[in-house]
C-alpha positions as CSV (number, residue, x, y, z in Angstrom):
1,X,-22.4,-10.8,17.1
2,X,-23.0,-7.3,16.0
3,X,-23.7,-6.3,19.6
4,X,-20.4,-7.7,20.8
5,X,-18.5,-6.1,17.9
6,X,-20.0,-2.7,18.7
7,X,-19.2,-3.1,22.4
8,X,-15.6,-4.0,21.7
9,X,-15.2,-1.0,19.3
10,X,-16.7,1.3,21.9
11,X,-14.3,0.0,24.6
12,X,-11.4,0.5,22.2
13,X,-12.4,4.1,21.5
14,X,-12.7,4.8,25.3
15,X,-9.2,3.3,25.8
16,X,-7.7,5.4,23.0
17,X,-9.3,8.6,24.4
18,X,-8.3,7.8,28.0
19,X,-4.7,7.3,27.0
20,X,-4.3,10.5,25.0
21,X,-2.4,13.4,26.3
22,X,-4.2,16.7,27.0
23,X,-5.4,18.2,23.8
24,X,-4.7,14.8,22.1
25,X,-1.3,16.3,21.1
26,X,0.5,12.9,21.0
27,X,-0.5,9.3,21.0
28,X,1.2,6.5,23.0
29,X,3.2,3.9,21.3
30,X,6.5,3.8,19.3
31,X,6.6,7.6,19.1
32,X,7.3,7.6,22.9
33,X,10.8,6.3,22.1
34,X,11.6,9.2,19.7
35,X,8.9,9.0,17.1
36,X,10.8,6.5,14.9
37,X,9.6,3.6,12.8
38,X,9.3,0.5,14.9
39,X,7.0,-2.5,15.8
40,X,3.3,-2.1,15.1
41,X,1.5,-0.2,17.9
42,X,-1.5,-2.2,19.3
43,X,-3.2,1.1,20.2
44,X,-3.5,1.9,16.5
45,X,-5.9,-0.8,15.1
46,X,-6.9,-1.4,11.6
47,X,-10.1,0.3,10.8
48,X,-12.1,-3.0,10.7
49,X,-10.7,-4.0,14.1
50,X,-12.0,-0.7,15.4
51,X,-15.6,-1.7,14.4
52,X,-15.8,0.4,11.2
53,X,-16.6,-1.6,8.1
54,X,-15.8,-0.4,4.6
55,X,-18.0,-1.8,1.7
56,X,-20.2,-4.8,1.5
57,X,-18.1,-7.7,0.4
58,X,-16.4,-10.0,3.0
59,X,-12.7,-10.0,3.4
60,X,-10.2,-12.8,3.2
61,X,-9.0,-14.4,6.4
62,X,-6.1,-11.9,6.9
63,X,-7.8,-9.0,5.1
64,X,-4.6,-8.5,3.1
65,X,-3.1,-9.0,-0.3
66,X,-1.5,-12.3,1.0
67,X,-5.1,-13.7,1.0
68,X,-4.5,-14.3,-2.7
69,X,-2.9,-17.8,-2.8
70,X,0.9,-17.7,-3.2
71,X,1.4,-13.9,-2.9
72,X,4.1,-13.0,-0.4
73,X,5.1,-9.6,1.0
74,X,8.4,-8.6,2.6
75,X,9.8,-5.3,4.0
76,X,13.2,-3.7,4.7
77,X,12.8,-0.7,7.0
78,X,15.8,1.7,6.9
79,X,16.3,4.0,9.8
80,X,19.8,5.6,10.0
81,X,20.7,8.5,12.2
82,X,18.3,11.5,12.2
83,X,17.8,11.8,8.5
84,X,17.1,8.4,6.9
85,X,13.5,7.1,7.1
86,X,12.9,5.0,4.0
87,X,12.7,1.4,2.9
88,X,11.8,-1.3,0.4
89,X,8.7,-3.4,0.1
90,X,8.6,-6.5,-2.1
91,X,5.5,-8.2,-3.5
92,X,6.2,-11.7,-4.9
93,X,3.3,-13.1,-7.0
94,X,4.0,-16.8,-6.5
95,X,6.7,-19.1,-4.9
96,X,7.7,-20.6,-8.2
97,X,10.2,-19.5,-10.9
98,X,8.7,-16.2,-11.7
99,X,10.9,-15.7,-14.8
100,X,9.8,-19.0,-16.4
101,X,6.2,-18.9,-15.0
102,X,5.3,-15.4,-15.8
103,X,2.0,-14.0,-14.5
104,X,-0.3,-11.9,-16.7
105,X,-0.1,-8.2,-15.6
106,X,-1.3,-4.7,-16.5
107,X,-0.5,-1.2,-15.4
108,X,-2.9,1.7,-15.1
109,X,-1.5,5.2,-14.9
110,X,-4.0,7.6,-13.5
111,X,-1.4,10.4,-13.3
112,X,2.1,9.8,-14.5
113,X,4.1,12.2,-12.3
114,X,6.4,9.4,-11.0
115,X,9.0,6.8,-11.8
116,X,7.8,3.3,-12.5
117,X,10.5,1.1,-14.0
118,X,9.4,-1.7,-16.3
119,X,6.1,-0.1,-17.4
120,X,6.6,-0.2,-21.2
121,X,7.4,-3.9,-21.3
122,X,4.6,-4.9,-19.0
123,X,2.2,-2.9,-21.3
124,X,3.7,-4.4,-24.4
125,X,3.8,-8.1,-23.4
126,X,1.2,-8.1,-20.6
127,X,3.3,-10.2,-18.3
128,X,5.4,-9.8,-15.1
129,X,8.7,-11.7,-14.8
130,X,10.1,-10.3,-11.6
131,X,8.8,-9.4,-8.1
132,X,7.4,-5.9,-7.7
133,X,9.5,-3.5,-5.5
134,X,8.3,-0.3,-3.9
135,X,10.7,2.3,-2.5
136,X,11.5,6.0,-2.3
137,X,11.8,8.1,-5.5
138,X,15.6,8.4,-5.8
139,X,16.1,4.8,-4.7
140,X,14.3,3.3,-7.7
141,X,17.4,2.6,-9.8
142,X,19.5,1.2,-7.0
143,X,16.6,-1.1,-6.0
144,X,16.1,-2.2,-9.6
145,X,19.8,-3.0,-10.0
146,X,19.8,-5.1,-6.8
147,X,16.6,-6.9,-7.9
148,X,18.3,-7.8,-11.3
149,X,21.4,-9.1,-9.5
150,X,19.2,-11.1,-7.1
151,X,17.3,-12.6,-10.0
152,X,20.4,-13.4,-12.2
153,X,22.0,-15.2,-9.3
154,X,19.1,-17.7,-9.1
155,X,19.6,-21.3,-10.4
156,X,18.9,-21.6,-14.1
157,X,19.4,-17.9,-14.9
158,X,23.0,-18.2,-16.2
159,X,22.0,-17.6,-19.9
160,X,19.4,-14.9,-19.3
161,X,20.3,-11.7,-21.3
162,X,17.2,-9.6,-20.6
163,X,15.2,-8.9,-17.5
164,X,12.4,-6.4,-16.8
165,X,12.5,-5.3,-13.1
166,X,9.3,-3.5,-12.0
167,X,10.0,-0.9,-9.4
168,X,7.7,1.9,-8.2
169,X,8.1,4.7,-5.8
170,X,6.7,7.6,-3.9
171,X,8.7,10.6,-2.7
172,X,9.6,10.3,1.0
173,X,11.9,13.4,0.9
174,X,10.4,15.2,3.9
175,X,11.1,12.5,6.5
176,X,14.1,11.0,4.7
177,X,17.2,12.6,3.1
178,X,16.2,11.4,-0.3
179,X,19.4,12.7,-1.9
180,X,21.5,10.4,0.2
181,X,20.1,7.5,-1.8
182,X,20.6,5.0,1.0
183,X,19.1,1.9,-0.6
184,X,21.7,-0.9,-0.7
185,X,21.6,-4.4,-2.2
186,X,21.2,-5.9,1.3
187,X,18.0,-3.9,1.8
188,X,16.5,-5.3,-1.4
189,X,17.6,-8.8,-0.5
190,X,16.1,-8.5,2.9
191,X,12.7,-7.5,1.5
192,X,12.7,-10.3,-1.0
193,X,14.1,-13.1,1.2
194,X,11.9,-12.4,4.2
195,X,8.7,-12.2,2.1
196,X,6.0,-14.2,3.7
197,X,2.5,-15.3,2.7
198,X,1.4,-14.3,6.3
199,X,2.8,-10.7,6.2
200,X,0.2,-8.0,7.0
201,X,2.6,-5.4,8.4
202,X,1.3,-1.9,7.8
203,X,2.1,1.7,8.5
204,X,5.6,3.1,8.8
205,X,7.3,0.0,7.5
206,X,9.3,-0.8,4.4
207,X,8.5,1.6,1.6
208,X,6.0,3.3,3.8
209,X,8.6,4.3,6.4
210,X,8.9,7.9,5.3
211,X,5.6,8.6,3.5
212,X,3.0,11.3,4.2
213,X,-0.7,11.2,3.3
214,X,-3.1,14.2,3.8
215,X,-0.4,15.8,5.9
216,X,-0.5,12.8,8.4
217,X,1.8,9.8,8.5
218,X,1.0,7.5,5.6
219,X,2.6,4.2,4.8
220,X,1.9,0.6,3.8
221,X,-1.7,-0.6,3.9
222,X,-3.4,-3.7,2.7
223,X,-6.9,-5.3,2.4
224,X,-8.7,-8.0,0.5
225,X,-12.2,-9.0,-0.7
226,X,-13.6,-12.4,-1.4
227,X,-16.5,-12.9,-3.9
228,X,-19.4,-15.2,-3.0
229,X,-19.3,-18.7,-4.6
230,X,-22.0,-17.9,-7.1
231,X,-19.9,-15.0,-8.4
232,X,-16.8,-17.2,-8.7
233,X,-15.4,-17.2,-5.2
234,X,-12.3,-15.3,-6.3
235,X,-10.1,-13.2,-4.0
236,X,-8.8,-9.7,-4.8
237,X,-6.0,-8.3,-2.6
238,X,-4.5,-4.8,-2.6
239,X,-1.4,-3.3,-1.1
240,X,-0.7,0.5,-1.1
241,X,2.1,2.8,-0.5
242,X,0.2,6.0,0.5
243,X,2.0,9.4,0.0
244,X,-0.6,11.8,-1.5
245,X,-2.9,14.6,-0.6
246,X,-6.5,15.9,-0.8
247,X,-9.3,16.3,1.7
248,X,-9.4,13.1,3.8
249,X,-12.7,11.2,3.6
250,X,-13.3,7.9,5.5
251,X,-16.4,5.8,4.8
252,X,-18.0,8.8,3.2
253,X,-17.3,11.0,6.3
254,X,-15.2,14.2,5.6
255,X,-13.0,13.8,8.6
256,X,-10.1,15.8,7.3
257,X,-11.7,19.1,7.5
258,X,-12.7,18.5,11.1
259,X,-9.1,17.8,12.2
260,X,-6.5,20.3,13.3
261,X,-3.7,21.3,10.9
262,X,-1.1,18.4,11.0
263,X,1.7,21.0,10.6
264,X,1.2,22.2,14.2
265,X,-0.4,19.1,15.7
266,X,2.7,17.3,17.1
267,X,5.3,20.0,17.7
268,X,4.8,23.7,18.4
269,X,8.1,24.4,16.7
270,X,7.0,22.9,13.4
271,X,8.7,23.9,10.2
272,X,7.4,26.8,8.2
273,X,4.5,26.0,5.8
274,X,6.8,26.2,2.8
275,X,8.9,23.3,4.3
276,X,6.0,21.1,5.1
277,X,5.0,18.1,2.8
278,X,1.9,19.1,0.8
279,X,-1.3,18.0,2.4
280,X,-3.7,19.3,-0.2
281,X,-2.6,17.5,-3.3
282,X,0.9,16.7,-4.5
283,X,2.4,13.4,-3.7
284,X,1.9,9.9,-5.0
285,X,0.5,6.4,-4.4
286,X,1.5,3.0,-5.6
287,X,-1.3,0.4,-5.7
288,X,-0.6,-3.3,-6.2
289,X,-3.6,-5.5,-7.0
290,X,-3.5,-9.3,-7.0
291,X,-6.2,-11.8,-7.8
292,X,-6.6,-15.5,-8.3
293,X,-9.3,-15.0,-11.0
294,X,-8.2,-16.2,-14.4
295,X,-7.6,-12.9,-16.2
296,X,-5.4,-11.8,-19.1
297,X,-3.7,-8.5,-19.5
298,X,-6.8,-6.8,-21.0
299,X,-9.0,-7.8,-18.2
300,X,-6.4,-6.9,-15.6
301,X,-6.2,-3.4,-17.2
302,X,-9.9,-3.0,-16.6
303,X,-9.5,-4.3,-13.0
304,X,-6.6,-1.9,-12.3
305,X,-8.5,1.1,-13.5
306,X,-11.3,0.4,-10.9
307,X,-8.8,0.7,-8.1
308,X,-8.8,4.4,-8.7
309,X,-12.4,4.5,-7.5
310,X,-11.2,3.4,-4.1
311,X,-8.5,6.1,-4.2
312,X,-11.1,8.7,-5.1
313,X,-13.4,7.7,-2.2
314,X,-10.6,8.7,0.3
315,X,-10.7,12.3,-1.0
316,X,-7.6,12.2,-3.2
317,X,-7.2,15.3,-5.4
318,X,-4.8,13.6,-7.8
319,X,-3.1,16.9,-8.5
320,X,-0.5,17.7,-11.1
321,X,2.4,16.6,-8.9
322,X,0.8,13.3,-7.8
323,X,2.0,10.0,-9.4
324,X,-0.9,7.6,-9.2
325,X,-0.2,4.0,-10.4
326,X,-1.9,0.6,-10.3
327,X,0.0,-2.6,-11.0
328,X,-2.4,-5.6,-11.3
329,X,-1.6,-9.3,-11.8
330,X,-3.3,-12.7,-11.7
331,X,-1.9,-15.6,-9.8
332,X,-4.2,-18.2,-11.3
333,X,-1.9,-21.2,-12.3
334,X,-3.7,-21.6,-15.6
335,X,-3.0,-17.9,-16.4
336,X,0.8,-18.2,-16.1
337,X,2.8,-18.1,-19.3
338,X,5.7,-20.4,-19.7
339,X,8.9,-18.8,-21.1
340,X,9.7,-20.1,-24.5
341,X,6.2,-21.7,-25.1
342,X,4.7,-21.3,-28.6
343,X,1.1,-21.2,-27.5
344,X,-0.9,-20.5,-24.4
345,X,-4.6,-21.6,-23.9
346,X,-6.6,-20.0,-21.1
347,X,-10.3,-20.1,-20.2
348,X,-10.9,-16.5,-19.2
349,X,-13.6,-14.8,-17.2
350,X,-16.0,-13.0,-19.5
351,X,-16.5,-9.3,-19.5
352,X,-19.9,-9.7,-17.8
353,X,-18.2,-11.7,-15.0
354,X,-16.0,-8.8,-14.0
355,X,-18.5,-6.8,-12.0
356,X,-17.8,-8.5,-8.7
357,X,-14.1,-8.0,-9.1
358,X,-14.6,-4.3,-9.9
359,X,-16.5,-3.8,-6.7
360,X,-13.9,-5.9,-4.8
361,X,-10.9,-3.9,-5.9
362,X,-12.6,-0.5,-5.2
363,X,-13.5,-1.6,-1.7
364,X,-10.1,-3.2,-0.9
365,X,-8.2,-0.2,-2.2
366,X,-10.2,2.2,-0.1
367,X,-9.7,0.1,3.0
368,X,-6.0,-0.5,2.4
369,X,-5.4,3.2,2.2
370,X,-7.3,3.8,5.5
371,X,-5.3,1.0,7.1
372,X,-2.1,2.7,6.0
373,X,-3.1,5.8,8.0
374,X,-4.6,4.0,11.0
375,X,-1.6,1.8,11.5
376,X,1.1,4.4,11.0
377,X,2.6,6.1,14.0
378,X,4.2,9.5,14.4
379,X,7.7,9.7,12.8
380,X,10.4,12.3,13.2
381,X,13.0,12.6,10.4
382,X,15.0,14.7,8.1
383,X,13.0,17.9,8.0
384,X,10.6,17.5,10.9
385,X,7.9,15.4,12.5
386,X,4.8,14.0,10.8
387,X,2.1,13.1,13.3
388,X,0.0,10.0,13.1
389,X,-3.7,10.4,12.3
390,X,-5.4,11.2,15.6
391,X,-7.7,8.2,16.0
392,X,-9.1,9.4,19.2
393,X,-10.7,12.2,17.2
394,X,-11.5,10.2,14.0
395,X,-13.1,7.1,15.4
396,X,-15.9,8.9,17.4
397,X,-16.8,10.9,14.3
398,X,-17.0,7.8,12.2
399,X,-19.1,6.0,14.6
400,X,-21.5,8.9,15.0
401,X,-22.1,9.2,11.3
402,X,-25.4,7.8,10.0
403,X,-25.1,4.4,8.3
404,X,-27.2,3.1,5.4
């Protein structure tokens, strides 16, 4: 099995290199139609599909956050004219009435340079009562208003007088005219109402349409890990919106410093350095963590904090201007809190039983981030072009690196 996997990965690398333009200046795929967001490009595989394995734990069947039972993901990708490249991504914890069957949740703030609506109530009550939305920075409030309207229109919500929408963001202002604030209620409804438990779309889609990571095209990425039966058999899934900087590292290999400057990689007439999105530090990442393990808000806070280990492994610098947030929740049916109930009894995992989950969330976060880069394609937008990570240069370096 390993022999065939290695052979398939080698053939994939050869195909990638053979199809590249001289100097590897541009990759085939959606960018051939103008470099705009579009359907996933088969020439840009997920890292595991290219034969590179991150971590030691097995993945779930889809290697995505939707491997956690009941979790659904939906996207609305907004491409308008030459200047709008943004979107909305929705994460729905379970298919039931989320307002009346609230899931325990926690938020970890590694660096708070960002806008995350709903954070104080989640921290105070330790529960989530709406889906989670991700979008661009100046679209947060419009997205939140549309989410509230969508929730209040649901059956049984006529008497509701308080609602805590949770909406996070990263700044996609290089590829999208962020001041135009193009998020409309129909975009939010599309993301929510098309959410699927099979969705593993990644790259320049939804809230990742206009994001940039390490100077290359970032986006939405996802991954999962499943613990062995003797460790509980629980699943941890992660979804990221990558839009940050540092010195790119993949599976411990410092590939970023071996790559050309993204600023001049795609177009000779690239904007001046002062107009480029920062590759070395500033930017943000939103990390959403789901698990079916029976956890309360305290244990979820501990789990959320370990996602930052996976972020650090990718070479993130977490500079002053980077907003780095983790939202974690449990979908275990016994963990859900019924609105209006006087008591809630839950048999939790012990502190000692958390070790496997800590490893799982670190590995899944690292792989989700790499997937967001691998799956994203070149996009041209408001202030220029952001090239896709050149896999034809990255993959040979990763395969040549010594393995434990």
